[in-house]
C-alpha positions as a Markdown table, in Angstrom:
| # | Residue | x | y | z |
|---|---|---|---|---|
| 1 | Met | 35.2 | 57.3 | -34.4 |
| 2 | Ile | 35.7 | 58.2 | -38.1 |
| 3 | Lys | 38.5 | 55.6 | -38.3 |
| 4 | Lys | 36.2 | 52.8 | -36.9 |
| 5 | Leu | 33.6 | 53.7 | -39.5 |
| 6 | Phe | 36.1 | 53.5 | -42.4 |
| 7 | Asp | 37.4 | 50.2 | -41.1 |
| 8 | Lys | 33.9 | 48.8 | -40.9 |
| 9 | Ile | 33.2 | 49.9 | -44.5 |
| 10 | Phe | 36.5 | 49.0 | -46.2 |
| 11 | Lys | 38.2 | 46.3 | -44.1 |
| 12 | Pro | 37.8 | 42.8 | -45.8 |
| 13 | Lys | 35.4 | 40.3 | -44.1 |
| 14 | Gly | 37.9 | 37.5 | -44.7 |
| 15 | Asp | 40.2 | 39.0 | -42.0 |
| 16 | Lys | 37.5 | 38.3 | -39.4 |
| 17 | Val | 37.0 | 34.7 | -40.6 |
| 18 | Leu | 40.8 | 34.2 | -40.6 |
| 19 | Asn | 41.1 | 35.6 | -37.0 |
| 20 | Lys | 38.3 | 33.3 | -35.9 |
| 21 | Asp | 40.0 | 30.2 | -37.4 |
| 22 | Leu | 43.3 | 31.1 | -35.9 |
| 23 | Asn | 41.7 | 31.5 | -32.4 |
| 24 | Lys | 39.9 | 28.2 | -32.9 |
| 25 | Asn | 43.0 | 26.4 | -33.8 |
| 26 | Lys | 44.9 | 27.9 | -31.0 |
| 27 | His | 42.2 | 26.8 | -28.5 |
| 28 | Ser | 42.0 | 23.3 | -29.9 |
| 29 | Glu | 45.8 | 22.9 | -29.4 |
| 30 | Thr | 45.5 | 23.7 | -25.7 |
| 31 | Ala | 42.1 | 22.2 | -24.8 |
| 32 | Pro | 41.9 | 18.4 | -24.2 |
| 33 | Ala | 39.9 | 16.4 | -26.7 |
| 34 | Lys | 36.4 | 15.5 | -25.6 |
| 35 | Ser | 35.4 | 11.8 | -25.8 |
| 36 | Ser | 32.3 | 11.0 | -27.7 |
| 37 | Lys | 31.8 | 7.8 | -25.8 |
| 38 | Arg | 29.5 | 7.7 | -22.7 |
| 39 | Pro | 31.0 | 6.2 | -19.6 |
| 40 | Thr | 30.3 | 2.5 | -19.3 |
| 41 | Leu | 29.5 | 0.5 | -16.2 |
| 42 | Ser | 32.3 | -1.8 | -15.2 |
| 43 | Thr | 31.1 | -5.2 | -13.9 |
| 44 | Lys | 34.6 | -6.2 | -12.6 |
| 45 | Lys | 35.1 | -6.5 | -8.9 |
| 46 | Asn | 37.0 | -3.6 | -7.4 |
| 47 | Ala | 40.5 | -4.6 | -6.1 |
| 48 | Arg | 39.9 | -2.6 | -3.0 |
| 49 | Arg | 36.7 | -2.9 | -1.0 |
| 50 | Ser | 35.7 | 0.0 | 1.1 |
| 51 | Ala | 36.0 | -0.4 | 4.9 |
| 52 | Asp | 32.2 | -0.4 | 5.1 |
| 53 | Leu | 32.0 | -3.7 | 3.3 |
| 54 | Asp | 34.5 | -5.5 | 5.4 |
| 55 | Ser | 31.8 | -6.6 | 7.9 |
| 56 | Ala | 29.6 | -8.0 | 5.1 |
| 57 | Thr | 29.4 | -11.6 | 3.9 |
| 58 | Ile | 29.6 | -11.4 | 0.1 |
| 59 | Ile | 27.5 | -14.1 | -1.5 |
| 60 | Pro | 28.2 | -14.8 | -5.2 |
| 61 | Gln | 25.6 | -15.6 | -7.8 |
| 62 | Lys | 26.5 | -19.3 | -7.8 |
| 63 | Lys | 25.5 | -19.5 | -4.2 |
| 64 | His | 22.4 | -17.3 | -4.0 |
| 65 | Lys | 21.2 | -18.2 | -7.5 |
| 66 | Ile | 19.1 | -15.0 | -8.1 |
| 67 | Asp | 17.8 | -14.9 | -11.6 |
| 68 | Arg | 18.7 | -11.5 | -12.9 |
| 69 | Thr | 16.0 | -11.7 | -15.6 |
| 70 | Leu | 13.4 | -11.4 | -12.9 |
| 71 | Leu | 14.5 | -7.8 | -12.2 |
| 72 | Ser | 12.5 | -5.0 | -13.8 |
| 73 | Asn | 14.2 | -2.8 | -16.3 |
| 74 | Ala | 13.4 | 0.2 | -14.2 |
| 75 | Ala | 15.2 | -1.2 | -11.2 |
| 76 | Ile | 18.3 | -2.0 | -13.3 |
| 77 | Lys | 18.3 | 1.5 | -14.9 |
| 78 | Thr | 18.0 | 3.1 | -11.5 |
| 79 | Thr | 21.0 | 1.3 | -10.1 |
| 80 | Glu | 23.0 | 1.8 | -13.2 |
| 81 | Gly | 22.2 | 5.5 | -13.3 |
| 82 | Leu | 23.4 | 6.0 | -9.8 |
| 83 | Gln | 26.5 | 3.9 | -10.3 |
| 84 | Lys | 27.5 | 5.8 | -13.5 |
| 85 | Ala | 27.2 | 9.0 | -11.5 |
| 86 | Gly | 29.8 | 7.7 | -9.0 |
| 87 | Phe | 27.4 | 6.4 | -6.2 |
| 88 | Asp | 26.8 | 3.0 | -4.7 |
| 89 | Ala | 23.4 | 1.5 | -5.4 |
| 90 | Tyr | 21.8 | -1.8 | -4.4 |
| 91 | Leu | 18.4 | -3.4 | -4.6 |
| 92 | Val | 17.4 | -4.0 | -1.0 |
| 93 | Gly | 14.6 | -5.2 | 1.3 |
| 94 | Gly | 11.6 | -7.3 | 0.3 |
| 95 | Ala | 12.6 | -7.6 | -3.4 |
| 96 | Val | 15.9 | -9.3 | -2.5 |
| 97 | Arg | 14.2 | -11.5 | 0.1 |
| 98 | Asp | 11.5 | -12.6 | -2.4 |
| 99 | Leu | 14.0 | -13.4 | -5.1 |
| 100 | Leu | 15.9 | -15.6 | -2.6 |
| 101 | Leu | 12.6 | -17.4 | -1.8 |
| 102 | Asn | 11.9 | -17.9 | -5.6 |
| 103 | Arg | 9.1 | -15.4 | -5.6 |
| 104 | Ile | 8.5 | -12.6 | -8.1 |
| 105 | Pro | 8.8 | -9.2 | -6.3 |
| 106 | Lys | 5.9 | -6.9 | -6.7 |
| 107 | Asp | 8.1 | -3.8 | -6.5 |
| 108 | Phe | 11.7 | -2.9 | -6.2 |
| 109 | Asp | 13.5 | -0.6 | -3.7 |
| 110 | Val | 17.0 | 0.9 | -4.1 |
| 111 | Ala | 19.4 | 2.0 | -1.4 |
| 112 | Thr | 22.2 | 4.4 | -2.2 |
| 113 | Asn | 24.8 | 6.7 | -0.6 |
| 114 | Ala | 23.5 | 9.6 | -2.8 |
| 115 | Thr | 21.3 | 12.1 | -1.0 |
| 116 | Pro | 17.7 | 12.7 | -2.1 |
| 117 | Glu | 18.7 | 15.9 | -3.8 |
| 118 | Glu | 21.5 | 14.2 | -5.7 |
| 119 | Val | 19.2 | 11.4 | -6.8 |
| 120 | Asn | 16.7 | 13.9 | -7.9 |
| 121 | Arg | 19.3 | 15.7 | -10.1 |
| 122 | Ile | 20.4 | 12.4 | -11.7 |
| 123 | Phe | 16.9 | 11.3 | -12.8 |
| 124 | Arg | 14.8 | 13.8 | -14.8 |
| 125 | Arg | 11.5 | 12.0 | -13.9 |
| 126 | Ser | 11.8 | 11.9 | -10.1 |
| 127 | Arg | 10.5 | 13.6 | -7.1 |
| 128 | Ile | 11.4 | 13.8 | -3.4 |
| 129 | Ile | 8.6 | 12.7 | -1.0 |
| 130 | Gly | 8.0 | 12.3 | 2.7 |
| 131 | Arg | 8.7 | 14.2 | 5.9 |
| 132 | Arg | 9.2 | 11.3 | 8.4 |
| 133 | Phe | 11.6 | 9.6 | 6.0 |
| 134 | Arg | 12.7 | 11.5 | 2.9 |
| 135 | Leu | 12.7 | 9.3 | -0.2 |
| 136 | Val | 12.9 | 9.7 | -4.0 |
| 137 | His | 10.4 | 8.2 | -6.4 |
| 138 | Val | 12.1 | 7.6 | -9.8 |
| 139 | Leu | 9.5 | 7.1 | -12.5 |
| 140 | Phe | 9.9 | 4.9 | -15.6 |
| 141 | Gly | 6.6 | 4.7 | -17.5 |
| 142 | Asp | 4.0 | 3.1 | -15.2 |
| 143 | Glu | 6.7 | 1.8 | -12.8 |
| 144 | Thr | 8.0 | 3.7 | -9.7 |
| 145 | Ile | 11.3 | 2.8 | -8.0 |
| 146 | Glu | 11.6 | 4.0 | -4.5 |
| 147 | Val | 15.2 | 5.2 | -3.7 |
| 148 | Ser | 16.3 | 5.8 | -0.1 |
| 149 | Thr | 19.6 | 7.2 | 1.2 |
| 150 | Phe | 21.5 | 4.9 | 3.6 |
| 151 | Arg | 20.2 | 5.7 | 7.1 |
| 152 | Gly | 22.4 | 6.6 | 10.0 |
| 153 | Ser | 21.7 | 6.4 | 13.7 |
| 154 | His | 18.7 | 8.4 | 14.9 |
| 155 | Leu | 20.5 | 8.8 | 18.2 |
| 156 | Glu | 23.0 | 11.3 | 16.7 |
| 157 | Pro | 22.5 | 14.6 | 18.6 |
| 158 | Asp | 23.0 | 16.8 | 15.5 |
| 159 | Gly | 20.8 | 14.7 | 13.2 |
| 160 | Asp | 17.3 | 15.6 | 11.8 |
| 161 | Ser | 15.4 | 13.0 | 13.9 |
| 162 | Lys | 12.8 | 13.0 | 16.6 |
| 163 | Val | 11.7 | 10.3 | 19.1 |
| 164 | Thr | 8.7 | 10.2 | 21.4 |
| 165 | Asp | 8.9 | 9.4 | 25.1 |
| 166 | Ser | 7.9 | 5.8 | 24.4 |
| 167 | Gly | 10.9 | 5.5 | 22.0 |
| 168 | Arg | 8.9 | 5.6 | 18.7 |
| 169 | Ile | 10.7 | 7.4 | 15.9 |
| 170 | Ile | 8.5 | 10.0 | 14.3 |
| 171 | Arg | 11.1 | 11.7 | 12.1 |
| 172 | Asp | 14.3 | 10.2 | 10.8 |
| 173 | Asn | 16.4 | 12.0 | 8.1 |
| 174 | Val | 19.9 | 11.0 | 9.4 |
| 175 | Phe | 22.1 | 9.7 | 6.7 |
| 176 | Gly | 25.0 | 7.2 | 7.2 |
| 177 | Ser | 26.9 | 4.3 | 5.7 |
| 178 | Ile | 25.6 | 1.0 | 4.3 |
| 179 | Val | 26.6 | -0.6 | 7.6 |
| 180 | Asp | 24.5 | 1.9 | 9.5 |
| 181 | Asp | 21.6 | 1.3 | 7.1 |
| 182 | Ala | 21.7 | -2.5 | 7.6 |
| 183 | Ile | 21.5 | -2.1 | 11.4 |
| 184 | Arg | 18.5 | 0.2 | 11.0 |
| 185 | Arg | 16.4 | -2.4 | 9.1 |
| 186 | Asp | 13.9 | -4.6 | 10.9 |
| 187 | Phe | 14.6 | -8.2 | 10.1 |
| 188 | Thr | 17.7 | -10.0 | 9.0 |
| 189 | Ala | 15.8 | -11.3 | 5.9 |
| 190 | Asn | 15.2 | -7.6 | 4.9 |
| 191 | Ala | 18.9 | -6.5 | 5.4 |
| 192 | Leu | 20.3 | -8.0 | 2.2 |
| 193 | Tyr | 21.8 | -5.8 | -0.6 |
| 194 | Tyr | 21.9 | -7.0 | -4.2 |
| 195 | Asp | 24.1 | -5.4 | -6.8 |
| 196 | Pro | 22.7 | -6.1 | -10.3 |
| 197 | Ser | 26.0 | -5.2 | -12.0 |
| 198 | Ser | 28.2 | -7.7 | -10.0 |
| 199 | Glu | 25.3 | -10.0 | -9.1 |
| 200 | Glu | 26.6 | -10.2 | -5.6 |
| 201 | Val | 24.5 | -10.1 | -2.4 |
| 202 | Leu | 25.9 | -8.3 | 0.7 |
| 203 | Asp | 24.8 | -9.8 | 4.0 |
| 204 | Phe | 25.6 | -7.9 | 7.2 |
| 205 | His | 23.4 | -9.8 | 9.7 |
| 206 | Asn | 23.2 | -13.5 | 8.5 |
| 207 | Gly | 20.0 | -12.9 | 6.7 |
| 208 | Phe | 20.8 | -15.4 | 3.9 |
| 209 | Pro | 21.2 | -18.4 | 6.3 |
| 210 | Asp | 18.1 | -17.3 | 8.2 |
| 211 | Ile | 16.1 | -17.4 | 4.9 |
| 212 | Gln | 17.5 | -20.8 | 4.1 |
| 213 | Ala | 16.5 | -22.0 | 7.5 |
| 214 | Gly | 13.0 | -20.4 | 7.3 |
| 215 | Ile | 13.5 | -18.1 | 10.2 |
| 216 | Leu | 12.3 | -14.5 | 10.7 |
| 217 | Arg | 14.6 | -12.8 | 13.1 |
| 218 | Met | 14.7 | -9.2 | 14.4 |
| 219 | Ile | 18.0 | -7.3 | 14.1 |
| 220 | Gly | 19.1 | -6.1 | 17.5 |
| 221 | Lys | 17.1 | -6.3 | 20.7 |
| 222 | Pro | 13.5 | -6.9 | 19.9 |
| 223 | Glu | 12.1 | -4.8 | 22.8 |
| 224 | Ile | 14.0 | -1.7 | 21.6 |
| 225 | Arg | 13.1 | -2.2 | 17.9 |
| 226 | Tyr | 9.4 | -2.6 | 18.7 |
| 227 | Ala | 9.5 | 0.5 | 20.8 |
| 228 | Glu | 11.1 | 2.4 | 17.9 |
| 229 | Asp | 8.3 | 1.3 | 15.5 |
| 230 | Pro | 5.4 | -0.7 | 17.0 |
| 231 | Val | 4.2 | -1.6 | 13.5 |
| 232 | Arg | 7.1 | -4.0 | 13.3 |
| 233 | Met | 5.0 | -6.4 | 15.5 |
| 234 | Leu | 2.3 | -6.4 | 12.8 |
| 235 | Arg | 4.9 | -6.8 | 10.1 |
| 236 | Ala | 6.4 | -9.9 | 11.8 |
| 237 | Val | 2.9 | -11.5 | 11.9 |
| 238 | Arg | 2.2 | -10.6 | 8.2 |
| 239 | Leu | 5.6 | -11.8 | 6.8 |
| 240 | Ser | 5.5 | -15.0 | 8.8 |
| 241 | Ala | 2.0 | -15.9 | 7.4 |
| 242 | Lys | 2.8 | -14.7 | 3.9 |
| 243 | Leu | 6.3 | -16.2 | 3.5 |
| 244 | Gly | 5.9 | -19.3 | 5.7 |
| 245 | Leu | 8.8 | -18.2 | 7.9 |
| 246 | Lys | 8.8 | -19.1 | 11.6 |
| 247 | Ile | 9.2 | -16.1 | 13.9 |
| 248 | Asp | 12.3 | -16.5 | 16.1 |
| 249 | Ala | 11.6 | -17.1 | 19.8 |
| 250 | Ala | 13.4 | -14.0 | 21.0 |
| 251 | Thr | 11.6 | -12.0 | 18.3 |
| 252 | Met | 8.2 | -13.4 | 19.3 |
| 253 | Ala | 8.5 | -13.1 | 23.1 |
| 254 | Pro | 7.9 | -9.4 | 23.6 |
| 255 | Ile | 5.0 | -9.0 | 21.2 |
| 256 | Ala | 2.1 | -9.8 | 23.4 |
| 257 | Lys | 3.2 | -7.6 | 26.3 |
| 258 | Met | 4.1 | -4.7 | 24.0 |
| 259 | Ala | 0.9 | -4.8 | 21.9 |
| 260 | Asp | -0.4 | -1.6 | 23.7 |
| 261 | Leu | 2.3 | 0.4 | 21.9 |
| 262 | Leu | 0.2 | 0.2 | 18.8 |
| 263 | Gln | -2.2 | 2.7 | 20.3 |
| 264 | Asp | 0.5 | 5.4 | 19.9 |
| 265 | Val | 0.7 | 4.8 | 16.1 |
| 266 | Pro | -1.3 | 7.1 | 13.8 |
| 267 | Pro | -4.6 | 5.3 | 12.7 |
| 268 | Ser | -3.9 | 6.0 | 9.0 |
| 269 | Arg | -0.5 | 4.1 | 9.2 |
| 270 | Leu | -2.2 | 1.2 | 11.1 |
| 271 | Phe | -4.8 | 1.0 | 8.3 |
| 272 | Asp | -2.1 | 0.8 | 5.6 |
| 273 | Glu | -0.3 | -2.0 | 7.4 |
| 274 | Met | -3.6 | -3.9 | 8.1 |
| 275 | Leu | -4.5 | -3.6 | 4.4 |
| 276 | Lys | -1.2 | -5.2 | 3.5 |
| 277 | Leu | -1.9 | -8.0 | 6.0 |
| 278 | Phe | -5.4 | -8.7 | 4.7 |
| 279 | Leu | -4.4 | -8.5 | 1.1 |
| 280 | Ser | -1.3 | -10.7 | 1.4 |
| 281 | Gly | -3.1 | -13.8 | 0.2 |
| 282 | His | -2.8 | -15.3 | 3.7 |
| 283 | Ala | -5.4 | -13.3 | 5.6 |
| 284 | Ile | -6.8 | -16.3 | 7.5 |
| 285 | Glu | -3.4 | -17.3 | 8.9 |
| 286 | Ser | -2.7 | -13.6 | 9.7 |
| 287 | Val | -6.0 | -13.1 | 11.7 |
| 288 | Ala | -5.2 | -16.3 | 13.6 |
| 289 | Ala | -1.7 | -15.0 | 14.5 |
| 290 | Leu | -3.1 | -11.6 | 15.4 |
| 291 | Arg | -5.5 | -13.2 | 17.9 |
| 292 | Glu | -2.8 | -15.5 | 19.2 |
| 293 | Gln | -0.6 | -12.5 | 20.0 |
| 294 | His | -3.5 | -10.3 | 21.2 |
| 295 | Leu | -2.7 | -7.7 | 18.6 |
| 296 | His | -6.2 | -7.4 | 17.2 |
| 297 | His | -7.5 | -5.5 | 20.3 |
| 298 | Gly | -5.9 | -2.3 | 19.2 |
| 299 | Leu | -6.8 | -2.6 | 15.6 |
| 300 | Leu | -10.2 | -4.3 | 15.0 |
| 301 | Pro | -11.7 | -4.3 | 18.5 |
| 302 | Met | -15.0 | -5.5 | 17.1 |
| 303 | Leu | -13.5 | -8.5 | 15.4 |
| 304 | Asp | -13.0 | -10.6 | 18.5 |
| 305 | Val | -16.6 | -10.2 | 19.5 |
| 306 | Val | -17.7 | -11.3 | 16.0 |
| 307 | Leu | -15.4 | -14.3 | 16.0 |
| 308 | Glu | -16.8 | -15.6 | 19.3 |
| 309 | Gln | -20.3 | -15.9 | 17.6 |
| 310 | Pro | -20.6 | -19.1 | 15.4 |
| 311 | Leu | -22.6 | -17.3 | 12.7 |
| 312 | Gly | -20.2 | -14.3 | 12.7 |
| 313 | Glu | -17.1 | -16.4 | 12.7 |
| 314 | Arg | -18.3 | -18.4 | 9.7 |
| 315 | Phe | -19.2 | -15.2 | 7.8 |
| 316 | Val | -15.8 | -13.6 | 8.4 |
| 317 | Met | -13.8 | -16.7 | 7.6 |
| 318 | Leu | -15.7 | -17.2 | 4.3 |
| 319 | Ala | -14.9 | -13.6 | 3.4 |
| 320 | Leu | -11.2 | -14.0 | 4.2 |
| 321 | Gln | -11.0 | -17.2 | 2.3 |
| 322 | Asn | -12.7 | -15.6 | -0.7 |
| 323 | Thr | -10.2 | -12.7 | -0.5 |
| 324 | Asp | -7.2 | -15.1 | -0.2 |
| 325 | Asn | -8.4 | -17.2 | -3.2 |
| 326 | Arg | -8.7 | -14.1 | -5.4 |
| 327 | Ile | -5.2 | -12.8 | -4.4 |
| 328 | Leu | -3.5 | -16.2 | -4.9 |
| 329 | Ser | -5.2 | -16.6 | -8.3 |
| 330 | Gly | -3.8 | -13.2 | -9.5 |
| 331 | Lys | -7.1 | -11.3 | -9.2 |
| 332 | Ser | -7.6 | -8.0 | -7.4 |
| 333 | Ala | -9.5 | -7.7 | -4.1 |
| 334 | Asn | -11.6 | -4.7 | -3.0 |
| 335 | Pro | -10.6 | -3.4 | 0.4 |
| 336 | Ser | -14.1 | -1.8 | 0.8 |
| 337 | Phe | -15.7 | -5.2 | 0.4 |
| 338 | Leu | -13.3 | -6.8 | 2.9 |
| 339 | Phe | -13.8 | -4.3 | 5.6 |
| 340 | Ala | -17.5 | -4.3 | 5.0 |
| 341 | Thr | -17.5 | -8.1 | 5.8 |
| 342 | Leu | -15.3 | -7.7 | 8.9 |
| 343 | Leu | -17.7 | -5.1 | 10.4 |
| 344 | Trp | -21.0 | -6.3 | 9.2 |
| 345 | His | -22.2 | -8.2 | 12.2 |
| 346 | Glu | -21.4 | -5.2 | 14.4 |
| 347 | Val | -23.6 | -3.2 | 12.0 |
| 348 | Leu | -26.3 | -5.8 | 12.4 |
| 349 | Ala | -26.2 | -5.6 | 16.2 |
| 350 | Ala | -26.4 | -1.8 | 16.1 |
| 351 | Trp | -29.2 | -1.9 | 13.5 |
| 352 | Glu | -31.3 | -4.1 | 15.7 |
| 353 | Ser | -30.7 | -1.8 | 18.7 |
| 354 | Tyr | -31.9 | 1.2 | 16.8 |
| 355 | Lys | -35.0 | -0.6 | 15.5 |
| 356 | Ala | -35.8 | -1.7 | 19.1 |
| 357 | Gln | -35.7 | 2.0 | 20.1 |
| 358 | Gly | -38.5 | 2.7 | 17.6 |
| 359 | Glu | -36.5 | 3.8 | 14.5 |
| 360 | His | -37.7 | 2.8 | 11.1 |
| 361 | Ala | -35.7 | 0.1 | 9.4 |
| 362 | Ile | -33.8 | 2.2 | 6.8 |
| 363 | Pro | -33.0 | 5.2 | 9.0 |
| 364 | Ala | -31.9 | 2.7 | 11.7 |
| 365 | Leu | -29.5 | 1.0 | 9.3 |
| 366 | His | -27.9 | 4.3 | 8.4 |
| 367 | Leu | -27.5 | 5.3 | 12.0 |
| 368 | Ala | -25.9 | 1.9 | 12.7 |
| 369 | Met | -23.5 | 2.2 | 9.8 |
| 370 | Ser | -22.3 | 5.7 | 10.9 |
| 371 | Glu | -21.9 | 4.5 | 14.5 |
| 372 | Val | -19.8 | 1.5 | 13.7 |
| 373 | Ile | -17.5 | 3.4 | 11.3 |
| 374 | Ala | -17.0 | 6.2 | 13.9 |
| 375 | Thr | -16.2 | 3.7 | 16.6 |
| 376 | Gln | -13.7 | 1.9 | 14.3 |
| 377 | Ala | -12.0 | 5.1 | 13.3 |
| 378 | Glu | -10.8 | 5.7 | 16.8 |
| 379 | Lys | -8.5 | 2.7 | 16.5 |
| 380 | Leu | -8.0 | 2.1 | 12.7 |
| 381 | Ala | -8.8 | 5.0 | 10.3 |
| 382 | Ile | -10.4 | 3.5 | 7.2 |
| 383 | His | -10.0 | 5.9 | 4.3 |
| 384 | Asn | -13.1 | 7.8 | 3.3 |
| 385 | Arg | -13.0 | 6.4 | -0.2 |
| 386 | Tyr | -13.5 | 2.9 | 1.3 |
| 387 | Thr | -16.1 | 3.8 | 3.9 |
| 388 | Ala | -18.3 | 5.3 | 1.2 |
| 389 | Thr | -18.4 | 2.1 | -0.7 |
| 390 | Met | -18.9 | 0.0 | 2.5 |
| 391 | Lys | -22.0 | 2.0 | 3.2 |
| 392 | Glu | -23.3 | 1.4 | -0.3 |
| 393 | Ile | -22.8 | -2.3 | 0.1 |
| 394 | Trp | -24.5 | -2.4 | 3.5 |
| 395 | Gly | -27.3 | -0.1 | 2.3 |
| 396 | Met | -28.2 | -2.4 | -0.6 |
| 397 | Gln | -28.8 | -5.5 | 1.6 |
| 398 | Pro | -32.4 | -4.7 | 2.7 |
| 399 | Arg | -33.2 | -4.1 | -1.0 |
| 400 | Phe | -32.3 | -7.7 | -2.0 |
| 401 | Glu | -35.2 | -8.9 | 0.2 |
| 402 | Gln | -37.6 | -6.9 | -1.9 |
| 403 | Arg | -38.5 | -9.0 | -4.9 |
| 404 | Ser | -41.7 | -7.4 | -6.2 |
| 405 | Gly | -42.6 | -4.5 | -8.5 |
| 406 | Lys | -39.9 | -2.4 | -10.1 |
| 407 | Arg | -37.5 | -2.7 | -7.2 |
| 408 | Pro | -35.4 | -5.6 | -8.4 |
| 409 | Phe | -35.0 | -4.0 | -11.9 |
| 410 | Gly | -33.7 | -0.8 | -10.2 |
| 411 | Leu | -31.3 | -2.7 | -8.0 |
| 412 | Leu | -29.6 | -4.3 | -11.1 |
| 413 | Thr | -28.6 | -0.9 | -12.4 |
| 414 | His | -26.9 | 0.1 | -9.1 |
| 415 | Pro | -23.2 | 0.9 | -9.8 |
| 416 | Arg | -22.2 | -1.3 | -6.8 |
| 417 | Tyr | -24.7 | -4.1 | -7.6 |
| 418 | Arg | -22.0 | -6.7 | -8.1 |
| 419 | Ala | -20.3 | -6.0 | -4.8 |
| 420 | Gly | -23.7 | -6.0 | -3.0 |
| 421 | Tyr | -24.7 | -9.3 | -4.7 |
| 422 | Asp | -21.4 | -11.0 | -3.7 |
| 423 | Phe | -22.0 | -9.8 | -0.1 |
| 424 | Leu | -25.5 | -11.2 | -0.2 |
| 425 | Leu | -24.1 | -14.6 | -1.3 |
| 426 | Leu | -21.7 | -14.7 | 1.6 |
| 427 | Arg | -24.6 | -14.0 | 4.0 |
| 428 | Cys | -26.6 | -16.8 | 2.4 |
| 429 | Glu | -23.6 | -19.2 | 2.5 |
| 430 | Ser | -22.9 | -18.4 | 6.2 |
| 431 | Gly | -26.5 | -19.2 | 7.2 |
| 432 | Glu | -27.6 | -15.7 | 8.0 |
| 433 | Leu | -30.2 | -15.7 | 5.1 |
| 434 | Pro | -31.9 | -18.5 | 3.2 |
| 435 | Lys | -29.8 | -19.9 | 0.3 |
| 436 | Glu | -32.9 | -19.6 | -1.9 |
| 437 | Leu | -32.6 | -15.8 | -1.8 |
| 438 | Gly | -29.2 | -15.8 | -3.3 |
| 439 | Glu | -30.2 | -18.4 | -5.9 |
| 440 | Trp | -33.2 | -16.2 | -6.9 |
| 441 | Trp | -31.0 | -13.2 | -7.5 |
| 442 | Thr | -28.5 | -15.3 | -9.5 |
| 443 | Thr | -31.3 | -16.5 | -11.8 |
| 444 | Phe | -32.9 | -13.1 | -12.0 |
| 445 | Ala | -29.7 | -11.3 | -13.1 |
| 446 | Asp | -29.1 | -13.8 | -15.9 |
| 447 | Ala | -32.7 | -14.0 | -17.2 |
| 448 | Asp | -34.3 | -12.1 | -20.0 |
| 449 | Asn | -37.0 | -9.4 | -19.2 |
| 450 | Glu | -39.9 | -11.7 | -19.8 |
| 451 | Thr | -38.5 | -14.4 | -17.4 |
| 452 | Arg | -37.6 | -11.7 | -14.8 |
| 453 | Thr | -41.2 | -10.3 | -14.9 |
| 454 | Ala | -42.5 | -13.9 | -14.3 |
| 455 | Met | -40.2 | -14.3 | -11.3 |
| 456 | Leu | -41.5 | -11.3 | -9.5 |
| 457 | Gln | -43.3 | -11.9 | -6.3 |
| 458 | Ala | -46.7 | -10.5 | -5.4 |
| 459 | Asp | -46.4 | -7.0 | -3.9 |
| 460 | Thr | -47.9 | -7.4 | -0.5 |
| 461 | Ala | -46.6 | -4.1 | 0.9 |
| 462 | Pro | -49.3 | -1.6 | 1.8 |
| 463 | Lys | -49.8 | 0.8 | -1.0 |
| 464 | Lys | -49.2 | 4.5 | -0.3 |
| 465 | Arg | -52.2 | 6.7 | -0.8 |
| 466 | Lys | -51.8 | 9.1 | -3.6 |
| 467 | Lys | -51.9 | 12.7 | -2.6 |
| 468 | Arg | -54.8 | 14.5 | -4.1 |
| 469 | Asn | -54.1 | 17.8 | -5.7 |
| 470 | Arg | -56.3 | 20.2 | -4.0 |
| 471 | Lys | -57.4 | 23.1 | -6.1 |
| 472 | Lys | -56.9 | 26.5 | -4.5 |
| 473 | Pro | -60.2 | 28.3 | -4.1 |
| 474 | Ser | -60.6 | 31.0 | -6.7 |
| 475 | Thr | -60.4 | 34.4 | -5.1 |
| 476 | Ala | -63.4 | 36.8 | -5.8 |
| 477 | Ala | -62.7 | 39.6 | -8.1 |
| 478 | Ala | -61.8 | 42.8 | -6.2 |
| 479 | Pro | -64.4 | 45.5 | -6.4 |
| 480 | Glu | -63.6 | 48.3 | -8.8 |
| 481 | Ala | -62.4 | 51.5 | -7.2 |
| 482 | Gln | -65.1 | 54.1 | -7.0 |
């Protein structure tokens, strides 16, 4: 102990430094030198293709003519990040299909052989989502890239999958190869894989020639594929109307007789698919196709009744045309407004019924609104955030017919006034209300206060009697205690 103390006091510090330098030099002689360069992504074709790709038709850029500049930076960064980590990664699905149809994709999906956990580790800003299908959302600023692992067969006995008695897949987290993944996709046009690094498209099911021929064809036996996921029937109608593709005869044949399977699909999922259909920019064609295939009975059961009435049909078609025009011109469309128009004539019928039973007009309207939404929710669950706005739009309609006193001024300040006003114009244009009413509100909204006051109509409504404040009788002073 005394020796250690003396060494600490009297031993030169330079010896420690010298020993450290010797150890460092010794280590540097044996350790391999680290490269300062980051690994770069090779764009050369591999000499050996994996066995999985042997069954694919490889389409070069000269043939498919996809413009790489139309890809988002986030999509390219995602595929590059996965490939640099040693995984396969492709753009897949609707984005590739749209690029081949000379359309600009709204979003990009990536398929890879990396598991969700591996993808999550590669990208710092990412999160694993979903229970039915586990996916990874990779975030780049405001853009989100959805990354899925190649799917395997849900029939594997040891896999994490679950199927109902009708054949519908309700959980599917079985991973496989790119060949397995291509078989699992719905239509041949959606089973194309594009590699941004090589600019090649892999086609496993003749999707490229189908797109060139304008055909929408189901992969596998349509009856089995519709049983696995009945929403595919709606998707076939939507994509056909949106993309101008003709549904293959074998793909079309089972739809009408299998439409009842949609009743087994969760209402919230049906709503999401119907929202895509109505906001595709081709809602009129989609509704016509739904009726032709008898698919609307399980979704909008009230719609068929409305469309059989000349006044109701004109109103709904005007609303759908208005929505299509907004979408195709690059503007947004409000789902609340759209569903309010689709269900309005059913609300009108229920409203008249309640008034006939002796209910006052406004309470009767609120009862009618609640009844229609509750009935609709049994088939197609419209989100609460939309139904609240729908009720506001409907609830404003009687107020537009009140053009006297302070009521019109108050209505102009309503937060949903613009939506209610547009709804009123549709009612006037369809013939439900006089056009003069819509014109009056258009002029009133644009006028100054003096002109607005002059436009007001005489108040003919019976005035409510003012309540008289009755004075309480003064209580006599209590006699003093004796």
